[in-house]
C-alpha positions in Angstrom: 4.4 -1.5 26.1 1.0 -2.8 24.9 0.5 -5.7 22.5 -0.7 -4.7 19.0 -4.3 -5.3 18.1 -4.3 -8.0 15.4 -7.5 -6.6 13.8 -6.2 -3.1 13.5 -2.9 -4.5 12.2 -4.6 -6.6 9.6 -7.1 -4.0 8.4 -4.4 -1.3 8.1 -2.0 -3.6 6.2 -4.8 -4.5 3.7 -5.9 -1.0 3.2 -2.3 0.3 2.6 -1.5 -2.6 0.3 -4.9 -2.6 -1.7 -4.9 1.2 -1.7 -1.4 1.5 -3.0 -1.8 -1.1 -5.5 -4.9 0.7 -6.9 -3.2 4.0 -7.0 -0.4 2.3 -9.0 -3.0 0.7 -11.4 -4.7 4.0 -12.0 -1.4 5.9 -12.4 -0.6 3.3 -15.0 -3.9 3.7 -16.7 -3.4 7.5 -16.7 0.0 7.0 -18.3 -1.3 4.7 -21.0 0.0 1.5 -19.4 -2.3 -1.6 -19.4 -1.4 -4.4 -17.0 -3.9 -6.5 -18.9 -2.8 -6.0 -22.5 -2.0 -9.3 -24.5 1.5 -10.5 -24.0 4.4 -9.0 -22.1 4.9 -5.7 -24.0 6.5 -2.5 -22.4 3.1 -1.1 -21.5 2.2 -4.3 -19.7 5.5 -4.6 -17.8 5.5 -0.8 -16.9 1.8 -1.3 -15.5 2.8 -4.2 -13.6 5.8 -2.4 -12.2 3.6 0.6 -11.0 1.1 -1.9 -9.4 4.0 -3.4 -7.5 5.5 -0.1 -6.5 2.1 1.0 -5.3 1.8 -2.0 -3.1 4.5 -0.2 -1.1 1.5 1.6 0.6 1.8 -1.3 3.0 5.0 0.5 4.3 3.0 3.8 4.8 0.3 1.8 6.7 2.8 0.4 9.1 4.6 3.9 9.3 1.2 5.2 10.3 0.4 2.4 12.8 3.9 2.9 14.5 3.2 6.6 14.8 -0.2 5.9 16.4 1.5 3.5 18.9 4.2 6.0 19.7 1.4 8.7 20.3 -0.4 6.3 22.5 2.6 5.5 24.6 3.6 9.2 25.0 0.2 10.4 26.6 0.1 9.9 30.3 -2.7 7.9 31.6 
């Protein structure tokens, strides 16, 4: 088993998290939810919730990395 490359691990985590959070932000904007509205009204809470759920892209990035590692170990050298 090879040791994970910390650079690839960090970059994929960052891309997954930021990409997912941005996707959640833009989905909220599309639905009319503004995370930056004054106060904590329903639109603001809904937008914050979507950004938080979008941050789950981190799990997709880790899933992708695990698949890449499994593919690398399956190929004979």
